[in-house]
Residue, then its C-alpha position, 0 to 999 in steps of 0.5 A: m348597568s353591565e359590571t364589566a366594560p361593553t365588548s368593543v363592536l365592529v360593524v361591517d356591511d355594505h348598506a348603509l342602512f343596515r350598519d346606521g340600524l345595527t349600529s343603533l340597535i346595539g346602542r340600545w344595550d349595557d354589553f356591548a358597544v359599536i367603536g366602528t364601521a365599515c363598509d367592505g372587507e379591505k376597510a374592515i381589515e383596516r379598521a379591525r386592525a386600527l381599533r382591535p375589537g372584541l366583536v365584529l359582524m361581518d356581511v358575507r357578500m359585498a365588494g372587493i374583499g368579501g366578509v369570508e376572506a376578510t375573517r380570514v385575515i382579521t382572525a389571523a392577525d388577531p386570534q383573540v377577535r371574534v368574528a359573527m357572520l350576518t348576512m342573508s346568505t345560507l349556501g352551505e359552502d359560505v358557512y363552512q369557508a367562513l367557519r374554516n376562516g376562522a368566523h366564530g358564529y354564522l347569524s341570519k339578518d332576519e333574527p329578532a333583536d333579542r334573539l341576536h343579543e343572546y346568540l352575541a352575548g353567548l359567543m362572547r361565552g364562548e358557545t355556538a352562534m348559529s342561527s337554528t334555520i341556517a344551522a339545520k340547512v347547513l347539516a342537512e346539505f353536509a349528512g345528506p350525501t353521507r347518509r344517502s351512500p350505501q357505502p361503508q364510512p372511510q376510515l378516520p383519519p388518525a386524528h380524528e381516531r385519537l378521540t377518546h370515547r367521552e370526546r366522541d359522546v361529547l361531539v355526537l351532543l353538540v352536533e345535536g346543538m346542546s349547550n354544554d349545560e345541557i351536555a353536562r347534564s346529558l352525560h352527568l358531568s360538570e359543565a368545566t369538564v364538558k369544556k375541557h373535552l371540547g378543548g381536547i376535541m378542537t385540538k385534535l381535529h385542529l379547529r377554533n370553535r364549536v361551530q366549525v367542530a360540528v359542521f366538520s363532524v358531519r362533512q367529515g362522517i365523524v358523526g352521522 
């Protein structure tokens, strides 16, 4: 049994069979517990306000208020909640807008159960939660036009220029998909120092989490 209370979970999806299946799956994990479900964005907002879950598993495409907009409302009302999009949509704009709206991860419904658990456990520790297939597709999509362009990169805005050399080193490795521990070993730093640099990067770029940082950095040409 887990030594700490399990993370409370709100499952949001417009397919009843998927909601029930995911709820049953999570019920077999010691470190997570489903406290509610919702079938659309509007109900997700209501349930999140009433139940105050630690984690929301959010579908993207739903009738009425979709998951991306619901994520914006939920994270604005409760900055402590973590939201992971769990979807079949791998469209770059869906991913980027969800992350801009406060999502902490973007996961495919095709993930095996054990891998999904690893992603969610890592997310609750502050790590990146993005399916590898989605991450590769999105980063390639955002980086492609930059790499194809013969024009020099535009001058970075002041917020980007304020990044220290060490923060840029950390940023490059983050975009490559490294964990905090891997970044620390690569740069011969402590993991605590890496976390401090990541905090500085997020503050200076006005972003909420490392997934946002990775996608934003490639899209804006900060890291090519």
